[in-house]
C-alpha positions, 0 to 999 in steps of 0.5 A: 690792592694797593692804593686802598686808603694808602700807597697806590701801586704804580708807587710800589712798582717804583720802589720795586724797581729802584731795589732790584735796579740797585741789586742789578747793578751791584751783581753786574757791576755796570749799567742795567735796564729794566725788561720785564716785570710780571705776575705781581698780586697787590695782596694788602693796601701800604697805609701812608705813614707805614715804614716800608721795606723792599728786598732784592735777591738775584735768584737767576743770571742768563748771558746779560740778564738778571732774574730778581725776586723782590719782596715788600714789607711794610709796619706802623712804626709804633709797633715795628712789626713787618708784615708782607704787601707783595712779591714779584720777578724783575729782570734786568739786562746788564749793558756795556758802555756802548748800550749793547747787553754785556754778560754778567757773572753767574749766579750759582744757587747753594742752598736747598732755598736758593735752588728752590727760588731759582726754579720758580723763577725759570718756572715763569720762562714759558708762561712769560713767552706765551703772554708776550706772544698774545700781547704782541698779536693784538691790535689796538685801533679807534674801532673800539667803544670801550673806555679809555684815557690817554695821558701826554706829557714830556719826560723831565729831566728830574725823571733821569736814571743812571743812563740818562733815560727815565727809570723803568720805576717812573714809567710803570708809576705812570702807567699806574696813574693812567689806568687808575683814572680809567677805571675811575672815570668808568666806575665813578668810585676809588678804583685800586690794583689789585694784580700787574703782569705781563709788563715788557719793556721794549725800548728806552723813554728819554729825557725829553721825549714825548710820552703818551700812557694809553689805558684801555678798559677790556673786561670786567668781571663781578668785582674786578676790570681788566686794563690794557696800556701802552705807553709810548715815547719819542721825539715831539718834533715827529708829532704824536702819531708816530710815537713808537711803544716803549712799554706794554703792560697788563692791570687789573683795578677794583673799586672800593668804598671809603673803608677800602671795601671791594665794590661790584664793578659797573659791567662794560659790554663789548660792541665792536669787533674789536672789542669782543677781541680784546676781551677775549684777549684778557680772557686768555691771558687768565687762561695762560697764566692758570695753564702754566701754574709758575712756582711760588718765589716765597714762602709763607712768613711763618711769623711777622718780624718785628724790628729791634734797636 
């Protein structure tokens, strides 16, 4: 879990995005944009003060897309023993100078392990399509009694990336902040992200845009809380009611005590038809992930590793 006595999940996603971006740019030799981040389990918290290492590697390329496997490790600097905290797949698209998709060099896996990882990345393609289709079917309106929280602000120049837009990782941190606040408001407890999936980027967020991050709790289980988040952004002169969706994501949270132990979730009972439909939607997403069962991107570590001078 991310955030329990340590770094929040949104910050971890920001680190992943920056490392994966550098990997994508190095491979394509061009500006790249985040297209998708999926299926990340925050296996353990990263304590504040730990050294962090993010490893990113190309595993598959399409005509303009690059599938990048990322692993996050951390270690107490007094011991120097790194263990894995999480891993995930990020997809970037290379862009030409006129901001159109650009062809990238083809990646050819050579070793058995490289071929295994490429197959694992491809095993997620159909799952990703099924999840996106399911998410696009949904309508979110005011006809709901679900816990909800909305943040609005202007995208600042300090949020800029090489291409003049907001970093994808920065946007994911905004999403986690809104979802965390939504679940904390509902439970009255500290909450932490344990899973993030189906993070789909539809359009860039520009510096100066009015950004609206809307988080809605849609399902509770014994301990977990499923949250759907929409990030909308656009020209503030056109008003907050006309902001197009830039990113859509699903997160799962649990409440914890002061020692980081999980607590039972305060239960949400759907009331309106929309509440019931979105609860069923969250259930469907879980069923899809169980049905497709994507292959693991990384192998279990045989042992922790220690830095040497």
